[in-house]
C-alpha positions as CSV (number, residue, x, y, z in Angstrom):
1,M,49.8,127.8,223.1
2,L,50.1,123.5,223.7
3,K,48.6,122.8,221.0
4,D,50.8,124.4,218.9
5,T,53.8,122.9,221.0
6,L,52.5,119.6,220.3
7,K,52.2,120.3,216.5
8,Y,56.0,120.9,216.7
9,I,56.9,118.3,218.7
10,A,54.9,116.0,216.2
11,F,56.8,117.4,213.1
12,I,60.3,116.9,214.5
13,I,59.8,113.2,215.3
14,L,58.4,112.8,211.7
15,I,62.2,114.5,210.6
16,S,63.8,112.0,212.2
17,M,61.9,108.9,211.6
18,I,62.2,109.8,207.6
19,S,66.2,110.5,208.2
20,C,66.6,107.3,210.1
21,A,64.6,105.9,207.4
22,K,66.8,106.6,205.0
23,R,70.5,106.4,206.5
24,G,68.8,102.0,207.4
25,S,67.7,101.5,204.0
26,I,68.1,97.9,203.3
27,T,70.0,96.6,200.2
28,G,70.5,93.5,198.4
29,G,73.8,92.4,199.7
30,L,77.2,91.1,198.1
31,K,76.9,89.6,194.5
32,D,77.2,86.0,194.7
33,T,80.2,85.2,193.0
34,L,80.7,81.2,194.3
35,P,80.0,78.3,191.9
36,P,77.9,75.6,193.4
37,V,79.6,72.4,195.3
38,L,78.8,68.9,194.7
39,T,78.3,67.7,197.9
40,S,77.9,64.0,197.2
41,S,77.3,61.9,194.3
42,F,76.2,58.1,193.5
43,P,78.4,56.4,192.9
44,K,80.6,58.2,194.3
45,N,82.7,60.0,192.1
46,F,86.3,58.2,190.8
47,S,84.4,54.7,191.6
48,T,85.8,51.5,190.2
49,D,84.0,48.4,189.9
50,F,81.1,50.6,188.3
51,K,78.6,48.6,187.9
52,G,75.2,50.4,187.2
53,N,73.7,52.5,184.7
54,T,72.6,55.6,187.1
55,I,74.7,58.5,188.6
56,T,73.1,61.0,190.5
57,L,74.9,64.4,191.4
58,N,74.2,66.8,194.6
59,F,74.9,70.0,195.0
60,D,75.1,72.6,198.1
61,E,72.4,74.8,195.5
62,Y,70.0,75.1,192.9
63,V,72.0,74.4,189.7
64,K,71.1,74.1,186.0
65,L,72.3,72.8,182.8
66,K,73.6,75.4,180.0
67,N,75.2,73.9,176.5
68,T,75.0,70.9,177.6
69,N,75.1,69.4,174.0
70,K,78.2,71.3,173.4
71,Q,80.3,71.7,177.1
72,L,79.9,67.8,177.6
73,I,82.5,65.6,176.7
74,I,82.3,62.0,177.5
75,S,85.5,59.8,176.9
76,P,85.3,57.3,175.6
77,P,82.6,58.8,173.9
78,L,79.3,56.6,173.9
79,K,77.1,55.5,170.8
80,Y,73.9,56.9,172.9
81,E,74.0,59.9,174.6
82,P,73.0,59.8,178.3
83,L,69.8,61.2,179.4
84,I,70.1,63.8,182.0
85,T,67.4,65.3,183.9
86,P,65.8,67.3,185.1
87,S,65.8,70.5,183.3
88,T,64.2,72.8,185.3
89,A,66.3,74.4,188.1
90,S,67.2,71.9,190.8
91,K,69.9,70.4,193.8
92,F,70.0,67.1,191.8
93,I,71.2,66.5,188.3
94,K,70.7,62.6,186.9
95,I,72.7,61.0,184.4
96,E,71.2,57.8,183.1
97,I,73.8,56.1,181.1
98,R,71.6,54.3,177.6
99,D,74.9,52.5,176.7
100,T,76.5,49.3,177.1
101,L,79.8,50.4,179.2
102,Q,83.2,48.8,177.7
103,P,85.1,46.3,180.2
104,N,88.0,47.9,182.1
105,T,88.0,51.3,181.1
106,T,88.0,54.4,182.7
107,Y,85.0,56.7,181.9
108,S,84.9,61.0,182.6
109,F,82.5,63.6,181.9
110,N,83.8,66.7,181.7
111,F,80.9,69.2,182.2
112,G,83.1,72.0,181.1
113,Q,81.3,75.0,182.4
114,A,77.6,73.4,180.9
115,I,77.2,73.4,185.7
116,T,76.1,76.8,186.9
117,D,74.3,78.0,189.7
118,N,70.4,79.1,189.1
119,N,70.5,82.9,190.0
120,E,73.9,84.5,189.0
121,G,74.9,81.8,186.2
122,N,77.9,80.7,188.4
123,A,79.9,78.1,186.3
124,L,81.4,74.7,188.1
125,N,84.4,75.0,185.7
126,Q,85.4,72.0,184.2
127,F,84.1,69.8,186.5
128,K,84.3,66.2,186.0
129,Y,82.8,62.3,186.9
130,I,84.8,59.8,186.7
131,F,84.7,56.4,187.1
132,S,86.0,52.9,186.3
133,T,84.3,49.8,184.7
134,G,87.6,47.7,186.1
135,P,89.3,47.8,189.6
136,Y,91.1,50.9,188.9
137,I,91.4,54.4,187.6
138,D,93.8,55.3,184.8
139,S,95.8,58.1,185.0
140,L,97.9,59.0,182.3
141,K,98.1,62.3,180.7
142,L,98.5,64.2,177.1
143,S,98.7,67.7,176.4
144,G,99.3,69.9,173.4
145,R,97.8,72.7,171.2
146,I,96.0,73.3,168.0
147,K,96.5,75.9,165.5
148,D,95.1,75.8,161.6
149,A,97.1,75.2,158.8
150,R,96.9,78.1,156.6
151,E,93.9,80.6,158.8
152,K,95.2,83.6,161.3
153,Y,93.0,82.2,164.2
154,V,91.9,78.8,164.9
155,D,88.3,77.0,165.0
156,N,86.5,76.7,168.9
157,F,85.5,73.7,169.6
158,V,87.8,71.4,167.9
159,S,87.4,67.7,169.0
160,V,90.7,66.1,170.0
161,M,90.8,62.6,170.0
162,L,92.6,59.4,170.5
163,Y,92.5,55.9,168.7
164,E,93.8,53.0,170.1
165,V,96.4,51.2,167.9
166,N,95.8,47.8,168.0
167,D,94.9,44.2,165.6
168,K,91.4,45.9,164.2
169,F,93.0,49.3,163.5
170,K,93.2,50.7,160.0
171,D,93.3,54.1,158.3
172,S,89.4,53.8,157.5
173,T,88.5,53.7,161.4
174,I,88.1,57.7,161.9
175,Y,85.6,57.6,159.4
176,K,83.7,54.7,160.8
177,E,84.2,54.2,164.8
178,F,84.4,56.5,167.7
179,P,87.8,57.3,169.3
180,R,88.9,55.6,172.3
181,Y,89.5,59.3,173.8
182,I,88.6,62.4,173.1
183,T,88.9,66.0,174.7
184,N,87.1,69.1,173.2
185,T,89.1,72.7,173.3
186,L,86.0,74.0,174.0
187,D,85.3,77.6,173.2
188,S,88.2,79.6,174.8
189,M,90.8,77.4,174.7
190,R,93.9,76.6,172.0
191,T,95.4,73.8,174.1
192,F,93.8,70.4,175.1
193,Q,94.4,68.1,177.8
194,F,93.7,64.4,178.0
195,E,93.4,62.6,181.4
196,N,92.7,59.1,183.0
197,L,94.5,57.6,180.0
198,K,95.9,54.1,179.7
199,A,99.5,53.0,178.4
200,G,99.4,52.5,175.0
201,K,100.0,53.1,171.4
202,Y,97.9,55.4,169.8
203,L,96.2,57.6,166.6
204,L,96.2,61.6,167.8
205,I,94.1,63.6,165.4
206,A,92.2,67.3,165.8
207,L,88.6,67.3,164.3
208,K,86.6,70.4,163.5
209,D,83.8,67.7,163.9
210,K,80.7,69.8,162.1
211,G,78.2,67.2,162.4
212,S,79.3,66.6,165.7
213,N,79.5,62.8,165.4
214,N,82.7,61.8,166.4
215,K,83.9,60.9,163.0
216,F,85.9,62.2,160.4
217,N,83.5,63.5,157.4
218,P,86.1,64.8,154.9
219,K,82.7,67.1,153.0
220,D,83.0,69.0,155.9
221,D,85.6,68.7,158.7
222,K,88.9,69.7,159.4
223,I,91.2,67.2,160.2
224,G,95.0,67.4,162.0
225,F,96.9,64.8,162.2
226,L,100.3,63.4,163.1
227,K,102.0,61.2,160.7
228,N,103.4,58.8,163.8
229,Y,101.6,56.9,166.2
230,I,102.3,58.1,169.4
231,T,103.0,56.2,172.8
232,I,101.3,57.2,175.9
233,P,103.0,57.4,178.6
234,T,105.1,60.6,177.1
235,D,105.9,63.9,178.1
236,T,105.6,65.5,174.6
237,V,103.4,68.4,174.2
238,Y,102.3,67.9,170.4
239,E,100.9,70.2,168.1
240,L,98.5,69.7,165.6
241,E,97.3,71.5,162.6
242,L,93.8,71.9,161.2
243,F,93.4,72.0,157.2
244,K,90.7,71.3,155.2
245,E,91.2,68.4,152.3
246,V,90.5,68.9,148.7
247,L,87.8,66.2,148.2
248,P,88.3,63.9,145.2
249,L,86.7,65.1,142.1
250,K,82.9,64.3,141.9
251,T,80.6,66.2,139.9
252,F,76.8,65.9,140.0
253,K,73.8,65.9,137.4
254,P,73.7,69.1,135.0
255,I,71.1,71.6,135.6
256,Q,70.1,73.8,133.0
257,A,70.5,77.7,133.5
258,S,69.4,79.4,130.4
259,G,69.0,78.8,126.6
260,N,72.5,78.7,126.5
261,R,73.9,77.9,129.5
262,L,74.3,74.3,131.8
263,L,75.5,74.4,135.3
264,L,77.4,71.4,136.5
265,P,77.9,71.0,140.4
266,Y,80.7,70.3,141.9
267,E,82.0,68.5,145.3
268,G,84.6,70.7,146.9
269,K,87.1,72.9,146.7
270,Q,88.4,72.0,143.3
271,N,91.8,73.8,141.9
272,F,90.4,74.3,138.6
273,K,91.8,77.2,137.5
274,N,95.3,75.8,136.0
275,S,94.0,72.3,135.3
276,K,90.1,72.1,134.2
277,P,88.1,68.7,133.5
278,K,87.4,67.4,129.9
279,I,83.9,68.8,129.6
280,A,81.9,66.9,126.6
281,L,78.6,68.1,125.5
282,K,77.0,66.2,122.6
283,N,73.5,65.8,121.1
284,G,73.8,62.0,119.9
285,N,77.3,61.4,118.6
286,E,78.4,65.0,118.1
287,V,80.1,66.9,119.9
288,L,79.0,70.6,120.7
289,E,81.6,73.5,121.0
290,T,82.0,74.8,124.5
291,I,82.9,77.0,127.0
292,I,83.8,76.2,130.6
293,T,83.7,79.3,132.8
294,Q,83.9,78.9,137.2
295,F,79.9,80.0,138.3
296,P,80.9,82.6,140.8
297,K,80.9,81.8,145.0
298,K,79.1,78.7,143.7
299,D,80.3,74.9,143.5
300,S,80.0,74.7,140.2
301,L,80.9,75.2,136.3
302,Q,79.1,76.7,133.4
303,V,78.7,75.1,130.6
304,W,78.4,77.5,127.8
305,Y,76.7,75.9,124.4
306,K,75.6,77.4,121.0
307,P,71.8,77.7,121.0
308,L,69.9,74.5,119.6
309,K,66.6,73.0,119.3
310,V,66.6,69.2,121.3
311,D,64.7,67.6,123.4
312,S,67.6,66.1,125.1
313,L,71.5,66.3,125.4
314,S,74.0,64.3,126.8
315,M,77.4,65.7,128.7
316,E,80.8,63.6,129.8
317,V,83.0,64.7,132.6
318,S,86.4,63.3,132.7
319,K,89.7,64.5,135.0
320,G,92.8,61.6,135.5
321,D,90.6,58.5,136.9
322,Y,87.9,60.4,137.3
323,N,84.7,59.9,134.7
324,K,81.3,60.8,134.5
325,K,78.3,60.9,132.3
326,F,74.7,62.2,132.1
327,T,71.5,62.3,130.0
328,F,69.5,64.8,130.6
329,K,65.9,66.5,129.2
330,I,66.8,70.1,127.5
331,K,63.6,73.1,127.8
332,A,63.0,76.6,125.9
333,L,64.7,79.2,128.3
334,K,65.7,82.4,127.9
335,K,69.3,82.9,126.6
336,D,71.7,84.6,128.4
337,T,73.0,88.0,126.6
338,L,76.1,89.8,126.6
339,A,76.2,92.2,129.6
340,I,79.4,93.7,130.9
341,K,80.0,95.6,134.1
342,P,83.2,97.9,135.5
343,V,84.6,96.5,139.2
344,Q,86.3,100.0,139.5
345,N,83.6,103.0,139.3
346,G,85.8,106.2,139.3
347,Q,88.3,106.1,140.8
348,I,91.4,103.7,140.1
349,N,94.0,102.6,142.6
350,F,98.0,102.3,141.5
351,R,98.2,98.9,142.4
352,E,95.1,97.9,140.7
353,R,94.1,97.0,137.2
354,F,90.9,98.2,135.2
355,T,88.8,95.3,134.9
356,L,85.1,94.8,133.0
357,E,83.1,91.6,134.1
358,T,80.9,89.8,131.6
359,E,78.2,87.9,131.7
360,T,78.7,85.8,128.8
361,P,82.6,84.8,127.9
362,L,84.4,86.5,125.3
363,V,86.2,85.3,122.3
364,K,87.3,88.7,119.9
365,F,88.9,91.5,120.8
366,D,89.3,94.6,118.9
367,E,92.7,96.4,120.1
368,T,91.7,99.1,117.2
369,K,88.2,100.4,118.6
370,I,89.5,99.7,121.9
371,K,90.7,103.4,122.9
372,L,92.4,105.6,126.6
373,I,92.9,108.6,126.6
374,N,94.0,111.1,129.5
375,K,92.7,114.5,131.0
376,D,94.6,116.3,127.9
377,S,93.1,113.7,124.9
378,V,96.6,112.1,125.0
379,A,96.9,108.6,124.0
380,V,97.8,106.3,126.9
381,P,99.0,102.6,125.9
382,Y,97.5,100.2,127.7
383,T,98.0,96.2,127.7
384,T,94.8,93.8,128.1
385,E,94.2,90.2,129.7
386,Y,91.2,88.0,129.4
387,D,90.5,85.5,132.3
388,E,88.3,83.3,130.5
389,F,87.8,81.2,133.5
390,D,86.8,84.2,135.4
391,Q,85.0,85.9,133.0
392,K,87.1,89.2,133.5
393,L,89.0,91.5,131.0
394,Y,92.4,93.3,132.9
395,I,93.8,96.4,130.7
396,D,96.5,97.9,132.4
397,F,98.3,101.4,131.8
398,K,100.6,102.9,134.0
399,K,98.9,105.3,136.2
400,E,100.0,109.6,137.2
401,P,99.1,110.8,140.0
402,L,96.0,113.4,140.5
403,E,94.9,112.5,136.5
404,K,91.9,111.6,134.7
405,Y,91.1,109.2,132.2
406,Q,88.4,107.8,130.0
407,M,88.5,104.2,128.5
408,T,86.4,103.7,125.5
409,F,84.9,100.3,123.8
410,F,84.0,101.6,120.3
411,P,80.6,99.3,118.8
412,G,82.7,96.0,118.0
413,A,86.1,96.6,120.1
414,L,84.3,93.2,122.4
415,T,82.6,90.1,120.9
416,D,80.9,87.3,122.7
417,F,80.8,83.3,122.3
418,Y,77.3,84.2,120.8
419,E,79.0,86.6,118.6
420,K,77.2,89.7,120.2
421,S,79.2,93.2,120.0
422,N,79.3,96.1,122.7
423,D,77.7,98.7,122.0
424,T,79.5,101.9,122.4
425,L,81.1,102.3,126.6
426,S,82.5,104.5,128.2
427,Y,84.0,104.7,131.7
428,K,85.9,107.4,133.9
429,L,88.1,107.0,136.2
430,A,90.4,108.6,138.1
431,T,93.5,108.8,140.4
432,K,94.6,110.6,143.6
433,E,98.2,111.5,144.9
434,L,101.0,109.3,145.2
435,E,101.2,110.7,148.8
436,D,97.8,109.2,149.3
437,Y,99.1,105.9,149.4
438,G,102.0,104.1,151.6
439,N,104.9,102.1,150.9
440,L,106.0,98.9,152.3
441,V,109.5,97.0,152.4
442,L,109.9,94.1,154.1
443,N,113.3,92.4,155.1
444,L,112.8,88.4,156.0
445,K,115.3,87.4,158.2
446,N,115.5,82.9,159.2
447,V,113.4,81.9,155.7
448,K,113.5,78.5,156.1
449,R,113.8,77.6,152.1
450,F,112.1,78.7,149.3
451,P,110.1,79.1,147.4
452,I,108.0,81.6,149.2
453,I,104.5,83.4,148.7
454,V,104.6,86.8,150.5
455,E,101.0,87.9,150.8
456,I,99.5,91.0,152.2
457,T,96.5,90.8,153.8
458,N,93.8,92.7,155.6
459,K,93.8,92.1,159.3
460,K,91.8,89.4,159.7
461,G,93.7,87.6,157.5
462,D,90.8,86.9,155.7
463,N,91.2,89.1,151.8
464,V,94.7,89.0,149.9
465,L,95.1,92.8,148.8
466,A,98.6,92.0,147.4
467,S,101.6,88.9,147.2
468,E,104.3,88.4,145.4
469,Y,106.5,85.2,144.5
470,S,110.1,85.2,145.9
471,E,112.8,82.5,144.8
472,G,115.3,83.4,146.6
473,A,115.0,87.6,147.5
474,T,114.5,88.4,151.3
475,K,113.4,92.1,150.6
476,I,110.0,92.2,149.3
477,S,108.5,95.6,148.1
478,F,104.9,96.9,148.3
479,N,104.4,100.3,146.7
480,L,101.2,102.5,146.7
481,M,99.4,100.6,149.2
482,V,96.0,101.6,150.1
483,P,96.4,102.8,153.6
484,E,95.4,100.5,156.3
485,E,97.1,98.1,158.7
486,F,97.8,94.9,157.3
487,T,98.5,91.0,158.0
488,I,101.9,89.8,156.8
489,R,101.5,86.2,155.9
490,V,104.4,83.9,153.9
491,I,103.6,80.8,152.3
492,Y,106.7,77.9,151.7
493,D,105.3,76.4,148.0
494,D,107.6,73.4,148.4
495,N,106.0,72.3,145.1
496,K,106.5,75.8,143.1
497,N,103.2,75.5,142.1
498,K,102.2,79.1,143.1
499,V,99.5,78.4,145.3
500,Y,98.6,77.1,149.0
501,D,98.0,73.3,149.0
502,T,96.3,71.7,151.7
503,G,97.2,68.2,152.9
504,N,95.2,64.7,152.8
505,F,94.7,62.6,156.0
506,L,95.0,59.0,153.6
507,N,98.1,60.3,152.0
508,K,99.6,61.1,154.9
509,T,100.6,64.9,153.6
510,Y,100.6,67.7,155.9
511,S,99.8,71.4,154.6
512,E,102.4,73.5,153.3
513,E,103.7,76.1,156.0
514,V,102.3,79.1,156.3
515,F,103.8,82.2,158.6
516,Y,102.2,84.7,160.5
517,Y,103.7,88.0,161.3
518,Q,103.2,88.6,165.4
519,K,102.5,92.5,164.4
520,G,99.9,94.5,162.6
521,V,101.8,96.5,159.9
522,D,100.2,99.7,159.7
523,V,101.1,101.3,156.7
524,R,99.5,105.2,156.5
525,S,99.5,107.8,153.8
526,N,102.9,109.4,152.6
527,W,104.3,106.6,154.6
528,D,108.1,104.6,154.3
529,V,107.2,101.6,156.0
530,D,110.4,99.7,157.0
531,E,109.7,96.1,158.3
532,T,112.2,93.4,159.5
533,I,110.2,89.8,160.1
534,D,111.9,87.3,161.8
535,L,110.5,83.9,159.7
536,S,111.8,81.7,163.2
537,V,109.1,83.4,165.6
538,P,105.5,81.6,165.1
539,F,102.8,83.8,166.1
540,N,101.0,83.4,169.4
541,P,97.0,84.7,170.0
542,E,97.7,85.7,173.3
543,V,100.5,87.7,172.5
544,E,98.4,89.7,169.8
545,K,95.7,90.0,172.1
546,K,97.9,91.5,174.4
547,Q,99.2,94.0,172.0
548,D,95.6,94.8,170.3
549,D,94.3,95.6,174.2
550,K,97.2,97.7,174.7
551,K,96.3,99.9,171.7
552,K,92.6,100.1,172.6
553,K,93.6,102.0,176.0
554,E,96.6,103.6,174.6
555,A,93.1,105.2,171.9
556,E,91.0,105.3,174.7
557,K,93.1,107.6,176.9
558,K,94.7,109.9,174.1
559,R,90.1,110.4,173.6
560,K,89.7,111.2,177.2
561,A,92.9,113.6,176.8
562,F,91.2,115.2,173.6
């Protein structure tokens, strides 16, 4: 009996211990959300008459550096990057300056979000270490914002620079020298701010500095600038528009692509559509017959020539003041031949033209050998247009809903530069119902001037789906659009050439003005959308983000309710 009682008591004690253990289990505690704290520095922050070349920053916990190459902004820039150690977690950061500092100058080391604690990655946001090589710290400020001249969204990590306008300053300075002051928008801001500036006259520019060398390279960089110099101190909030310059024409040695085609590489996004360079391909003194087309998706022209047996050819390229001559060897290579492929496959939308792309350029069209019929075998009238530069043949015709078409190119309908013709080609096309599309009418208010180019793009704004040119009309219709959410873009075509034109720093010209409508326009099947657009209200990406967040919340709410 006693033995059973002891067993029972032992069992009760064991259960109590397990229960207590569960109630008293150890947790990890609250998550650390506090950034590290600077406890001291040597020399002290905001020191004057700085003479050394070493700075030590001490913190209250272990810290590490993250993305210093992007986050750390030193103003004025140093020719040689400082050595920052250690590379592992530590309670201090040591900065060794490896450059000669300018006299009587205030320097700012802005670490952005590069300094984080070792465990949780909490960033010491926008920490700045500032010192002066002179007797006082400069304290003037300048602020502004960045936008893209043409694109809907501006790039991240845009450098904003101030060049001191003095006896040594020239426009070429931005290509060769470092700025006096520099700041950066980093990865989440459209605004910029300079601090610790001295009074004076400056050139203000912005660069999407791909080479990260604090100098303007027109081949790679976008630039924004103000035509007039600014004077500090000022309370003005400046806006800079980034754009990519069209580079002056520069061609490179031709490359033989086949036995009847050369590639002529060129620099920059040249607008050759309406103004191609003059290209003379020669065999000795004989000028050969050629056709010039664009090489798809590459900065190269295609020079098509009739095959011939030679060891070398020469080429002369001219456009305006530009002139360049090349001589190059010719090898026996396989020749390009006629090949044709359709852009549309089966289905065609009402706003589209049926399009054929050709491997070799076409020169002859025999419409007596081209036939378009509907499903009842009734002939359908059509028109043709050939874009030689892009090697595309467009066939346009009136499309009826829920109709089927067959387009046939009989032998000899299409003949290329090498007198090769097509075999029989047959393509079947079909249309949908009108109710599968939507109509969009735009009512434009407060148009500053005409003419304008009104473009319908995808939501991101990087693909033009439809466009209209207006010399005075403010009611613009886009009928039978494929349903989706669109972005509306309006370009003020000030030089009346019907294309967007960018700016140029040396010529002191800005890009043509571009307006984006704040809201996305949702066109659905069998809908008529009538949208009023006030061109006096500028696009703000922060407002768009709030609208998108609201749409996402509403969609999620509907999903849960369903």
